[in-house]
C-alpha positions, 0 to 999 in steps of 0.5 A: 499500499501507498501514501500519500496526501493528496491522490488526483486522479486525472493530469490535465489542467484540473489536476495540474492546476491543483498539485501545483497549487498543494505540492508545497505543503503536501505529499501530492501524486499525480494518477495517470492513464498513459503517459502525462502530455496525453489528455483532453486539455491539450487538444484545446484550441481557442483560449479561456475566457475571462474579463481583461479588458476593462469595457468587458464586465463580469456582469456580461460574461456572467449573462453570455454564460447564462444565455448559453447554458439556456438560463440553467447555469446556477448563479452562485457558479456562475458567478463565482468563477467569472469573478475569479477568471481574471485572477485564473489568468494572472496565476497561468501568467505566474507559471510562464503560459506566454499568452498570445501578446498585444502591445497595442494594449494596457494588459499586454494580451491579444483577446479573441472573440468565439461563438456565443461571447458577446466581446472580446475575451478569450485569452490565447496561446495561436490556436493551440493554447491548450497545448501551450499551458500543458506543456508549461505546467508539465514542466513545472510538475515534472521538476517539483520533489513533491510530486509523484506521477504515477504514469500508465496507472489505472484507476478501477475504484474509488476505495470507501468508508462504507463500504467497509463498514466504515461509513465515518471514513468517507473517500479513503483513495482508490486500486490502481492498475499498474500497466506495467506489469498486471498489479492491482495496488492499494493507494491511500490518500487524505484527499482524492481528487476526481480530474478524469475528464469528460465521457466522449469516447462514449460516441462513435465520433468525438473530438476527445482523446482516447482516454476520455471514457467517463472514470470519474464521473463512474468510479463515484457513480459507483461509489454513492455520489449524486450526479448532475445534467449527465444528458447535456453532452456538446457536440462541437459544429467543426471537426475536420471531416477527413478519412486521415484526421481523427478527431481534429478540431476545427476552433471555435475561433476561425468562425469568431474570426469571421470564418463562414459555413457553406453548403457544397455550392458554397451556399452559406445556411447559418442566418436562416438558421439563427440570427446570430449566423457563424457566432450562433452557440453550438448547440445551435451550429451544430444542429443546424450541420446536422439538418443541413445533412441529413436533408440533403444526404451530404457527409461534411458541411464547408468551414470557408476563412480563404477571405482573410489574407494568408498572413493572417492566418498564418499568424491566427491559425498556424495548427489548424493551418499546418494540420490541414495543409498536410492533408492536402487543404489549403484554408488560404485557399479553400473551405475545410470540410466539418462535421459536428462530432461529440466534444464535451460532457457539460454534466457530471460528478454533483460538486460545491463551490468548493469542489466538494462531492457527496464523500467526505476527502473526494473533490471533482475538478474540471469535466468530471464535474459538475459545478452548473456553471455549463447548464445546458450547453458550455459556453466556448471556452468557460471550461478552461476557466473552470479548470483553474477556477476550481483547483484553486478552490479545493486546494483552499479546503485541502488546506483549510481541512487537513485529512490523515491517509489511512495506515492500512486498506484491502487488498486487491482479491483477484484469487477468484478470477482468471485470466480472459479467454475471449479479448473479443468480447471487449472489442466488440460491446465496445463499438456495438455501445459507441455505436448505438450512442451515436444514433440514437442518443446524437444530436435530436433524441426521440423517446423511441431512441432513447427505450433502445439505448437504454435497452441495448445499455441493459444488456451490455450492463450484464454481459459486463458485470458477468466478465468483470467477476469471472476475470482479470481487470485489463484497461479495455476492461476497465474504460469499457465498464466506465463507457457503459455506466456513463451511457447508463447516466446519459441515456437516463439523465435524457429520459427525463428532460421532458423538454427540450434544452440546450444541447439536449432537444428530443422531437418529442418534446420540441419546447422548453420549459418555463423552469429551468431545473437541473436533472439530479440522479441519485444511486438507489444502492447508496440509501440517503443516510449515506454520509454527506458532505454540509454543504451549506457550510 
C-alpha cells in the first residue's frame, strides 16, 4: 500500500493546477492512464475566457454564460467562476504560460472572440492554447520534488468507508492497475481528487482523446455520489472531416474571426437557422449542420475563412493551417470540410463551490465535475477557466481541512478470477456501445431512440458485470465498464427531461419549459442516509 496526502486521478489542466498549488505543503500523486502529456486539455485550441478588457464586465460574461447554458447555469457557480477569471489568468501567467501578446493594449495580451461571447475576452496562445498551457505546467510538475507522477496507472474504483463498514471515513483512496506489470495496488490518501475529464469516447465520433472514457464519473457514481445533467453532451460543430484525420478540431475561433459555414455549392446556411449566424452557440450550430447534412444527404459542410489574408491565417491559426495543409487542404484558398462530433460532457459528479463531492475526502474538478457553470450548454472557452478556478477552490479547502491517509486498506482480491479467454467480447461491446449511442442518443433524440439505447445498455451491463466478476481486470475492460456506466447515466438523464433545452433536443418534447431545473441522479444502491458533506457550510 502507498500513501499520499493528496491523490489526483487525472493529469489535465485541472489536476496539474491543483497539484502545483498544493505541492509546497503536501505530498501529491498525479495518476495518469498513459503519459502525463496525454489528455483533453492539450487538445483545446481556442483559449480561456476571462474578463480582462475594462470595456468588458463580469456581468456580461455571466449573462453570455447563462444564455449559452439555456438559463440552467447555477447562478452562484457562474458568478464564482467569472469573477475569479482574471485571477486565474494571472496565475497561469505567473507559471510562465506564453499567451499571445498585444502591445497595443494595457493588459498586453491579445483577446479573441468566440461564438456566444458578446465581447473579445478569449486569452489564447495562437490556436494551440491547451498544448501551450500543458507544456508549461508539465515542466513545473515534473520538477517539483513533492509531486509523484504515476504514469500507466488506471484507476479501477474508489476505496470508500461505507463499503468497509466505516461510513465516517468517506473516501480513503483508490485501487490502481499498473499497466506495466499488471499489479493492482491500494493507494491511500487523505484527500482524493477526480480530474479524469469527460466521456466523449462513449460516442462513435468525438474530438476527445482515447482516454476520455468517463472514469471519474463512473467511479463516483459507484461510490455513492450524485451525478447531475448528464444529458447535456456538447457536440462541437466543426470537427475536420477527412479519412486521415482522427478527432482534429477546427477551433471555435475560426468562426469568431469571420469563418463562414457553407453548403457544397458555396451557399451560406446559418443565417436562416439563427440571427447570430456563425456566432450562435455551439448547440445551435451543431443542430443546423446536422439538419443540413441529413436533409441533403451530404457527408459534411464546409467552413470557409479563405477571404482572410494568408498572413492573418498563419498568425492566428498556425496549427490548423499546417495540419490542413498536410492533408491537402490550403485554408488560404479552400474551405475546410467539417462535421459535428461529441466534444464536451457538461454534466458530471455534483460538486459545491469548494469542489467537494458528496463523500468526505473526495473532490472533483474539470470536465469530470458538474459545478453548475455550464448548464445546458458550455459557453466556448469556459472549460479551461473552470479547471483553474476550481483547482484553487479545492486547494483552499484541502489546506483548511487536513485529513490523514488510512494506515491500512484491504488488498485487491484476484483469487477467484482468471485470465480472459476472449478479448473479442470487449472489443465487440465497445464498438456496439459507441455506435448505438451515436445513432440513438446524438444531437437529435426521440423517446423511441432513448428506449432502444436503454435496452441495449441493460444487456451490455449484464455481460460486463459477468465478465468483470470472472476475469482479471485490464485497461480495456475498466474503460468499457466505465463507458457503459456513463452511457447509462446519459440515457437516464435524457429520459427524465421532458423538454428541449440547450444540448438536449427531443422531437417528442420540442418546447422549452418555463422553469430550468437540473437533472440530479442518485444511485439507488446507496441510502439517503449515506454520510455526506454538509454543503451548507
